[in-house]
C-alpha positions in Angstrom: -0.8 -25.8 -11.2 2.7 -25.9 -9.8 4.2 -26.5 -13.3 2.1 -23.7 -14.7 3.4 -21.3 -12.1 7.0 -22.4 -12.8 6.5 -21.7 -16.5 5.0 -18.3 -15.7 8.0 -17.5 -13.5 10.4 -18.6 -16.3 8.5 -16.5 -18.9 8.6 -13.5 -16.6 12.4 -13.9 -16.2 12.8 -14.0 -20.0 10.7 -11.0 -20.8 11.9 -9.0 -17.8 15.6 -9.9 -17.3 16.2 -7.2 -14.7 13.5 -8.4 -12.4 14.3 -12.0 -13.1 17.9 -11.4 -12.1 16.8 -9.8 -8.8 15.0 -13.0 -7.9 18.0 -15.2 -8.8 20.7 -13.2 -7.0 18.6 -12.5 -3.9 19.9 -13.9 -0.6 18.5 -17.2 0.6 15.9 -17.1 3.3 16.8 -17.9 6.9 15.9 -21.5 7.8 12.6 -21.7 9.7 12.8 -22.4 13.4 10.8 -24.9 15.3 7.0 -24.8 14.7 4.6 -23.9 17.5 2.8 -26.7 19.3 -0.6 -26.7 17.6 -3.6 -28.7 19.0 -3.8 -32.2 17.4 -7.3 -31.8 16.2 -6.7 -28.6 14.2 -7.4 -28.5 10.5 -4.5 -28.0 8.0 -5.0 -26.7 4.5 -1.9 -26.9 2.3 -1.6 -24.6 -0.7 1.4 -24.1 -3.1 2.9 -21.3 -1.0 0.8 -20.9 2.2 -0.2 -23.6 4.7 -3.0 -22.6 7.0 -3.7 -24.1 10.4 -7.0 -23.4 12.2 -9.4 -25.0 14.7 -11.8 -27.5 13.3 -14.7 -25.1 13.3 -12.7 -22.7 11.1 -11.8 -25.0 8.3 -13.7 -22.9 5.8 -11.7 -19.9 6.9 -8.5 -21.9 6.5 -9.4 -22.9 3.0 -10.3 -19.3 2.0 -7.0 -18.0 3.4 -5.0 -20.7 1.6 -6.6 -19.9 -1.7 -6.0 -16.2 -1.2 -2.3 -16.9 -0.3 -1.8 -19.0 -3.4 -2.7 -16.0 -5.5 -1.4 -13.2 -3.4 2.0 -14.4 -2.2 3.6 -14.8 -5.6 1.9 -11.6 -6.9 3.4 -9.6 -4.0 6.8 -11.2 -4.6 6.7 -10.1 -8.2 5.5 -6.6 -7.4 8.1 -6.0 -4.7 10.9 -7.9 -6.7 11.6 -10.2 -3.8 12.1 -14.0 -3.7 9.4 -16.1 -2.2 11.6 -18.5 -0.3 10.1 -21.4 1.7 6.4 -21.8 2.2 4.7 -19.7 4.9 2.6 -21.2 7.7 -0.5 -19.2 8.8 -2.1 -19.8 12.1 -5.7 -18.6 12.3 -5.9 -18.3 16.1 -9.2 -18.1 18.0 -9.2 -15.6 20.8 -6.6 -13.3 22.4 -5.3 -15.9 24.8 -4.5 -18.5 22.1 -3.1 -15.8 19.8 -0.7 -14.8 22.5 0.3 -18.3 23.7 0.9 -20.0 20.3 3.6 -17.7 19.1 5.5 -17.7 22.3 5.9 -14.0 22.4 4.2 -10.9 23.6 2.6 -9.1 20.7 0.8 -5.8 21.3 -2.7 -6.1 22.6 -4.1 -4.2 19.6 -2.4 -6.4 17.0 -4.6 -8.4 14.7 -1.7 -10.2 13.1 2.0 -10.9 13.5 4.8 -12.2 11.3 7.9 -14.1 12.2 9.9 -14.0 8.9 12.8 -16.1 10.2 10.4 -18.8 11.3 8.2 -18.5 8.3 5.0 -18.2 10.5 2.1 -15.7 10.5 -0.4 -15.5 13.3 -3.9 -14.0 12.7 -6.3 -13.2 15.5 -9.9 -14.3 14.7 -9.7 -13.3 11.0 -13.2 -12.6 9.9 -14.8 -10.9 6.9 -13.1 -9.3 4.0 -10.4 -7.7 6.2 -8.7 -11.1 6.9 -7.2 -11.2 3.4 -5.9 -7.7 3.8 -4.3 -8.6 7.1 -2.8 -11.7 5.6 -1.3 -9.6 2.8 0.1 -7.2 5.3 1.9 -9.9 7.2 3.1 -11.7 4.0 4.9 -8.5 3.0 6.6 -8.5 6.4 7.8 -12.0 5.7 9.1 -11.1 2.2 11.0 -8.1 3.5 12.2 -9.9 6.6 13.7 -12.7 4.6 15.3 -10.3 2.0 17.0 -8.3 4.8 18.0 -11.3 7.0 19.9 -11.4 9.3 19.5 -7.6 9.5 16.1 -5.9 9.8 14.6 -3.4 7.3 14.1 0.2 8.4 10.8 0.4 10.3 9.4 3.1 8.1 10.1 0.9 5.0 8.7 -2.3 6.6 5.5 -0.8 7.9 5.0 1.6 5.0 5.4 -1.1 2.3 3.1 -3.5 4.2 0.3 -0.9 4.4 0.6 0.4 0.9 0.8 -2.9 -1.0 -1.8 -4.6 1.1 -4.3 -1.9 0.1 -4.7 -0.4 3.6 -3.6 3.1 2.7 -6.2 5.3 1.1 -7.7 8.8 1.0 -9.5 8.4 4.4 -6.3 7.6 6.2 -4.5 10.5 4.4 -7.2 12.8 5.8 -6.6 11.5 9.2 -2.9 12.1 8.9 -3.5 15.7 7.6 -5.7 16.4 10.7 -3.2 14.7 13.1 -0.3 16.8 11.9 -2.0 20.1 12.5 0.1 22.1 15.0 2.9 19.6 15.2 5.9 18.5 13.2 6.0 15.0 11.5 8.4 12.3 12.5 11.6 12.3 10.4 12.8 9.1 8.6 15.7 8.9 11.1 13.3 8.9 14.0 11.3 6.1 12.4 14.3 4.0 11.2 14.7 1.6 14.0 11.4 1.7 15.9 8.2 3.6 16.4 7.2 5.6 19.5 5.9 3.6 22.5 2.8 5.7 23.1 -0.3 4.8 21.0 -0.8 8.3 19.5 2.8 8.6 18.4 2.8 5.1 17.0 -0.3 5.7 15.0 1.2 8.8 13.6 4.4 7.0 12.7 2.5 4.2 11.0 0.5 6.7 8.9 3.6 8.7 8.0 5.5 5.6 6.9 2.6 4.6 4.6 2.3 8.1 3.3 6.0 8.3 2.5 6.0 5.0 0.6 2.8 6.0 -1.2 4.3 9.4 -2.2 7.6 7.8 -3.3 5.5 5.4 -5.5 3.7 8.2 -7.2 6.7 10.5 -7.6 9.3 7.9 -8.7 7.4 4.7 -9.6 7.4 1.1 -8.5 10.8 0.5 -10.0 12.3 3.1 -7.7 10.8 1.3 -4.7 12.2 -2.1 -5.8 15.6 -0.5 -6.2 15.3 1.1 -2.8 14.5 -2.2 -1.2 17.4 -3.9 -3.0 19.9 -1.3 -2.0 18.9 -1.3 1.7 18.8 -5.1 1.8 22.3 -5.2 0.3 23.6 -3.1 3.2 23.5 0.4 1.7 22.7 3.3 4.1 19.2 4.9 3.7 21.0 8.0 2.3 22.8 6.0 -0.4 19.9 3.7 -1.3 17.4 6.6 -1.6 19.7 8.6 -3.8 20.4 5.5 -6.0 16.7 4.8 -6.3 15.4 8.3 -7.0 18.4 10.3 -8.3 17.8 12.9 -5.7 19.6 13.5 -2.4 18.2 12.0 0.8 17.7 15.5 2.4 15.9 16.8 -0.7 13.5 13.8 -0.9 12.6 14.1 2.8 12.3 17.8 2.7 9.9 17.7 -0.3 7.8 15.0 1.4 7.7 16.9 4.7 6.9 20.2 3.0 3.9 18.4 1.4 2.8 17.2 4.8 3.0 20.6 6.3 0.9 22.2 3.5 -2.8 22.7 4.0 -4.7 19.4 3.5 -6.4 20.6 0.3 -3.1 21.6 -1.2 -1.5 18.1 -1.2 -4.7 16.4 -2.4 -5.5 14.1 0.6 -3.4 11.3 -0.7 -2.1 10.1 -4.1 -5.3 8.6 -5.4 -7.5 11.4 -4.1 -5.2 13.9 -5.9 -6.3 12.5 -9.2 -10.0 12.8 -8.4 -9.5 16.2 -6.8 -7.9 17.5 -10.1 -10.4 15.7 -12.2 -13.3 17.2 -10.2 -11.8 20.7 -10.4 -11.3 20.4 -14.1 -14.8 19.1 -14.5 -16.1 22.1 -12.5 -14.2 24.6 -14.7 -15.5 22.8 -17.8 -19.0 22.9 -16.5 -18.8 26.7 -15.7 -17.3 27.3 -19.1 -20.1 25.3 -20.8 -22.7 27.3 -18.8 -21.1 30.5 -19.8 -21.2 29.6 -23.5 -24.8 28.4 -23.1 -25.7 31.8 -21.6 -23.9 33.6 -24.4 -25.8 31.5 -27.1 -29.1 32.3 -25.4 -28.3 36.0 -25.3 -27.4 35.8 -29.0 -30.6 34.0 -29.9 -32.6 36.5 -27.8 -30.9 39.4 -29.6 -31.5 37.9 -33.0 -35.2 37.3 -32.2 -35.5 40.8 -30.9 -33.9 42.2 -34.1 -36.2 40.1 -36.2 -39.3 41.3 -34.2 -38.3 44.9 -34.8 -38.0 44.3 -38.5 -41.4 42.7 -38.6 -42.9 45.6 -36.8 -41.3 48.1 -39.2 -42.8 46.1 -42.1 -46.2 46.0 -40.4 -46.2 49.7 -39.6 -44.2 51.5 -42.3 -43.1 55.1 -41.6 -45.3 57.6 -43.2 
């Protein structure tokens, strides 16, 4: 399996030299720091890219996460144009107390996952159901970006926006929430979201949503290549103004103004998110086509009725000729 993946990576570099060069010239990841002290009886499932640690009762969960990471981690690296670096350790913690204690930090109480890119460790809190793979993808993106920007840190709006969009968290429902939340207030600017998010829960939720919406909007307007170029420029030390201009061809102020103008428009006008825009337009066109078809059908019926009426009159004249 490893040899097959290496051959695929080599083939990708040959058929896509630009992206292949990005992988080769990227900065080396920061060496991982000391591992947390895990219980001796914990299960360990080792995959080609992701090593999962879990309590004995969650071995099946560890196996599922390792399998998902083996597929997802290299795919995310290719999509984002970022090097994979060293393997990633994932800890499937059980309960809030162990989730807090194992990583030696103080993650937010509402967090269901955390990533430590320099250490190469991810901590998941009781990952259950289908959402656990999505949370893992979210944190894997943080690791990829954190390693690419080391020893600096990526802009917060980029880090959180990319993690939400490319893990599949962002969708029409969350766009609707953002549209409702912005009624009567101004959105956060990129400068305000560059180094951190607001401390209050409401402000933080809005900043998370805006970050995802901005990345999603950039992806639709300029494409994945522009996002990869934006990441490369920022990781290389360019300012957000320079990196955004190089990636889009437009000036920083113009890009932000266009995006904010879209946010301030009525919810129906900006389509409730990129994917929903397509279905909104398709539905509208379908309605117009249906109305047009109904109109033509009514016209045909009227024409048939008129022809039948004319024929009936002719028959009556033949049956009762004028004397």
